[in-house]
C-alpha positions as CSV (number, residue, x, y, z in Angstrom):
1,X,-12.5,-1.0,28.2
2,X,-13.2,-2.0,24.6
3,X,-9.6,-1.6,23.7
4,X,-8.5,-3.7,26.6
5,X,-10.9,-6.5,25.5
6,X,-9.6,-6.4,21.9
7,X,-6.0,-6.5,23.2
8,X,-6.7,-9.5,25.3
9,X,-8.6,-11.3,22.4
10,X,-5.7,-10.6,20.1
11,X,-3.2,-12.3,22.4
12,X,-5.6,-15.2,23.0
13,X,-5.9,-15.8,19.3
14,X,-2.2,-15.6,18.8
15,X,-1.6,-18.3,21.3
16,X,-2.7,-20.9,18.9
17,X,-3.0,-24.5,20.2
18,X,-0.5,-27.0,18.8
19,X,-3.4,-29.0,17.3
20,X,-4.2,-26.0,14.9
21,X,-2.3,-26.1,11.7
22,X,0.1,-23.3,10.7
23,X,-2.2,-22.5,7.8
24,X,-5.2,-22.0,10.2
25,X,-3.0,-19.9,12.5
26,X,-2.0,-17.6,9.6
27,X,-5.6,-17.4,8.5
28,X,-6.7,-16.3,12.0
29,X,-3.9,-13.6,12.0
30,X,-4.9,-12.4,8.5
31,X,-8.5,-12.0,9.7
32,X,-7.4,-10.1,12.8
33,X,-5.3,-7.8,10.6
34,X,-8.3,-7.1,8.4
35,X,-10.3,-6.2,11.5
36,X,-7.5,-3.9,12.6
37,X,-7.3,-2.3,9.1
38,X,-11.0,-1.7,9.2
39,X,-10.6,0.2,12.5
40,X,-7.7,2.1,11.0
41,X,-9.8,3.1,8.0
42,X,-12.6,4.3,10.3
43,X,-10.0,6.4,12.2
44,X,-10.5,4.3,15.3
45,X,-6.8,4.3,15.9
46,X,-6.7,3.0,19.5
47,X,-8.6,-0.1,18.5
48,X,-6.4,-0.5,15.4
49,X,-3.3,-0.3,17.5
50,X,-4.6,-2.9,20.0
51,X,-5.0,-5.4,17.2
52,X,-2.2,-4.6,14.8
53,X,0.8,-3.8,17.1
54,X,1.0,-7.4,18.6
55,X,0.7,-8.8,15.0
56,X,3.4,-6.4,13.7
57,X,5.7,-7.4,16.6
58,X,5.5,-11.1,15.5
59,X,6.2,-10.1,11.9
60,X,2.9,-9.9,10.0
61,X,3.8,-7.8,7.0
62,X,0.5,-5.9,6.5
63,X,0.3,-5.2,10.2
64,X,3.9,-3.8,10.2
65,X,3.0,-1.5,7.3
66,X,-0.1,-0.1,9.0
67,X,1.7,0.4,12.3
68,X,4.2,2.4,10.2
69,X,1.4,4.5,8.9
70,X,0.0,5.0,12.4
71,X,3.2,6.9,13.3
72,X,1.9,9.8,11.3
73,X,-0.7,12.0,13.0
74,X,-3.0,9.3,14.6
75,X,-2.3,10.2,18.2
76,X,-1.6,6.6,19.2
77,X,2.1,6.7,18.5
78,X,4.6,9.6,18.5
79,X,4.8,11.3,15.1
80,X,8.2,9.9,14.1
81,X,8.9,9.3,10.4
82,X,12.1,7.5,11.2
83,X,10.2,4.8,13.2
84,X,7.5,4.8,10.5
85,X,10.1,4.0,7.8
86,X,11.6,1.3,10.1
87,X,8.3,-0.5,10.1
88,X,7.9,-0.1,6.3
89,X,11.3,-1.5,5.9
90,X,10.5,-4.6,7.9
91,X,7.3,-5.1,6.0
92,X,9.0,-4.5,2.7
93,X,11.8,-7.0,3.5
94,X,9.0,-9.5,4.3
95,X,7.7,-9.0,0.8
96,X,4.8,-6.6,1.2
97,X,4.5,-4.4,-1.9
98,X,2.7,-1.5,-0.4
99,X,5.5,-1.2,2.2
100,X,8.0,-1.2,-0.6
101,X,6.2,1.8,-2.1
102,X,6.2,3.5,1.3
103,X,9.9,2.9,1.6
104,X,10.4,4.6,-1.8
105,X,8.5,7.6,-0.4
106,X,10.8,7.7,2.6
107,X,13.8,8.2,0.3
108,X,12.0,10.4,-2.2
109,X,10.8,12.8,0.4
110,X,13.9,12.6,2.6
111,X,11.6,12.2,5.7
112,X,12.6,9.3,8.0
113,X,15.5,8.4,5.7
114,X,18.1,10.5,3.8
115,X,16.9,11.8,0.5
116,X,18.2,9.3,-2.1
117,X,16.8,9.1,-5.6
118,X,18.6,5.8,-6.4
119,X,17.2,4.1,-3.3
120,X,13.8,5.6,-4.0
121,X,13.8,4.1,-7.5
122,X,15.1,0.8,-6.1
123,X,12.1,0.4,-3.9
124,X,9.7,1.7,-6.6
125,X,11.0,-1.0,-8.9
126,X,10.6,-3.7,-6.2
127,X,7.0,-2.6,-5.5
128,X,6.2,-2.5,-9.3
129,X,7.8,-5.9,-9.8
130,X,5.5,-7.2,-7.0
131,X,2.4,-6.0,-8.7
132,X,1.8,-2.6,-7.0
133,X,0.1,-0.4,-9.6
134,X,0.8,3.0,-7.9
135,X,4.6,2.3,-8.2
136,X,4.1,1.4,-11.9
137,X,2.3,4.7,-12.5
138,X,5.0,6.7,-10.7
139,X,7.7,4.9,-12.8
140,X,5.8,5.8,-16.0
141,X,5.8,9.5,-15.0
142,X,9.6,9.5,-14.9
143,X,9.5,9.3,-18.7
144,X,8.7,13.0,-19.4
145,X,8.3,12.4,-23.1
146,X,5.6,9.7,-22.6
147,X,7.7,7.4,-24.7
148,X,8.5,3.7,-24.4
149,X,9.3,3.7,-20.7
150,X,6.0,5.5,-20.0
151,X,4.2,3.0,-22.3
152,X,5.8,0.0,-20.7
153,X,4.9,0.9,-17.1
154,X,1.4,2.1,-18.0
155,X,0.7,-1.1,-19.9
156,X,2.0,-3.0,-16.9
157,X,-0.4,-1.1,-14.6
158,X,-3.2,-1.7,-17.1
159,X,-2.5,-5.4,-17.0
160,X,-2.8,-5.2,-13.2
161,X,-6.3,-3.7,-13.5
162,X,-5.6,0.1,-13.5
163,X,-8.4,2.0,-15.2
164,X,-6.4,5.2,-14.8
165,X,-3.6,3.6,-16.8
166,X,-6.0,2.6,-19.6
167,X,-7.3,6.1,-19.9
168,X,-3.8,7.7,-19.7
169,X,-2.6,5.5,-22.6
170,X,-5.6,6.5,-24.7
171,X,-5.0,10.2,-24.0
172,X,-1.3,9.9,-24.9
173,X,-2.0,8.4,-28.3
174,X,-1.7,4.7,-27.4
175,X,-5.4,3.8,-28.1
176,X,-4.4,0.6,-29.8
177,X,-3.0,-0.6,-26.5
178,X,-6.4,-0.4,-24.8
179,X,-9.1,-2.1,-26.9
180,X,-11.0,-2.8,-23.7
181,X,-11.5,0.9,-22.9
182,X,-15.1,1.8,-22.1
183,X,-16.9,5.2,-21.9
184,X,-17.5,4.6,-18.1
185,X,-13.7,4.2,-17.7
186,X,-13.2,7.7,-19.2
187,X,-16.0,9.3,-17.3
188,X,-14.7,7.8,-14.0
189,X,-11.1,9.0,-14.6
190,X,-12.1,12.4,-15.8
191,X,-14.5,13.1,-13.0
192,X,-13.2,11.2,-9.9
193,X,-9.5,11.5,-10.6
194,X,-8.7,14.5,-12.9
195,X,-11.5,16.9,-11.7
196,X,-12.0,15.8,-8.1
197,X,-8.4,14.7,-7.5
198,X,-9.2,11.3,-6.2
199,X,-6.7,8.4,-5.7
200,X,-5.6,6.9,-9.0
201,X,-7.0,3.5,-7.9
202,X,-10.5,4.9,-7.2
203,X,-11.8,3.7,-10.6
204,X,-10.4,0.2,-10.5
C-alpha cells in the first residue's frame, strides 16, 4: 500500500502545471530522487523503485544510475548486468560522473559489456575529468611506479577533497604536495580505510 501511494505521488509531482517554471520542476524531481536514494541506501528497494524508475524513464541522470544499481541483487529487478550497464550508459551520456565510473567497471569486469581495457579507461577518464575522485584514484593506481602519472591523478583527487589522496601522496614521498595534511587525516585513513577496508571516500 505504501509503495502504491509513493508511486502515485511520484506521477502527481511529475505532472507539473504549466505555471511552474522548468527550474522548479527540476528541483522537485531532484528532491524526489534524493528521497528515492535514501530508500535505496536503507535497503528499502521497493520504495526506491517506485520513486526512481519513473524519474529514470523521463531521463533523470542520477535516477537512471541508481536504477542500474538496482539490477544487482535487490530483488526488485532481474539480476541483469547488461540492463544495469544500459542504464549506466544512459546516465553517463547525460553527464552523470558516477555513471561514467560504473560504465568503466562494466568494461573492466567484462560483466554486462565485453571486457575492453581501452573503453574502460575512456570512461574512467571521463569520470575523472568530471570531478569523480574514485576514478582519479583508480587512474593513479595504473602508474605502478608511483611516478608522475600517479602524482598527477592523486593531486587531482586531493584538489577535489580526497583525504585518502592526501595521505597516499605523503606515504609515497610527496609530502611537499600536501602542506594541509593533518594528524586526524592520517589516523582516519590508517584505521577506517587501510585497517578496516572502508570506502576510500569515508574520510572526506
